[in-house]
N, C-alpha and C positions, 0 to 999 in steps of 0.2 A: 150245200156243204161249203163252208168258208175256206177261202184260199189261205194257205199257211204263209205268213209273212216272215221273210228272212232278213235279218239286219246284217249288213256288211260293215266291217270296221277296219280302221287303220291302227287300232290300239296296239297290236304287237309291235308294229314298226315304230310308233311313237315311244313306247316303253323302251325298246331296244336303243333308240337314238339317245335316250337319256340315262341308259344303264340301270333301269329300274326292274326289279323282279316283280312277279305277280303279287307277292306278299307286300312289297313296298307300295305298289300302286293301290292295292286294297286298303292298306293303312291310311294312305293319303285320302282315299275316297270314303273311308269309314264303312267298308263292306268286307265280307269274308273273302279270303284269297281265292277260294275255288270259284267264286262268282266271276272273277276276272277271266279265268280259263273258260268258263261257260260262254261269256260274252265274246271272247276272242274266237272261239270255235263256232259261233253262231247258234249255240244251243240255248241261249237265254237272251231275251230282248231287254236291254237295260231300261229301267224306269227313267222317267224324264229327269228326276233330280240327279240320278247317277250320270246321265248323259251331260247335263248342264255342268255338274261339278268337274267332270272329265274335261270338257271344253274349256272351262275356266282355268283349270290347272295347266293345260297345254297352251293357253292363250290363243285358241283357235275357235272358229265357229263350229257348232255342233255338226253341221253338214260336211265339214272337212274330216271328221272322225267317223261318223256313222252315216250310212246310206241304205236306201231300199234297193239300189242297183249296185252291182259289183263295181268297185273302183277300177279304173283302167290300170293296166300294168305300168309300172314306172319305166320299165325298159321300152315298152311300146311308145310311151310318151316322149322319152328321150330320143328315140329313133325317128319320130315324126319329122317330115321335112318342114322347115320354117316356112310359114305362110308369107307370101309376098304382098305387101300392102301398097 
């Protein structure tokens, strides 16, 4: 039995930062607006072309937007003690 793969995404946060609705994001990527919701909820694994177009639009590497592992909480990252070098 194959293990189910879950894709984690920062897409909702990135959309929010830029004031984009799901419909606007879908129009930019050339896909149906419901697909954005499925991707954001982890119910659909984006095709490589969608992931690449998303990364290009936000000018970020794909791995900054999509991951096989959950992204760390931004709060946890902000509260981490600074490492001493």
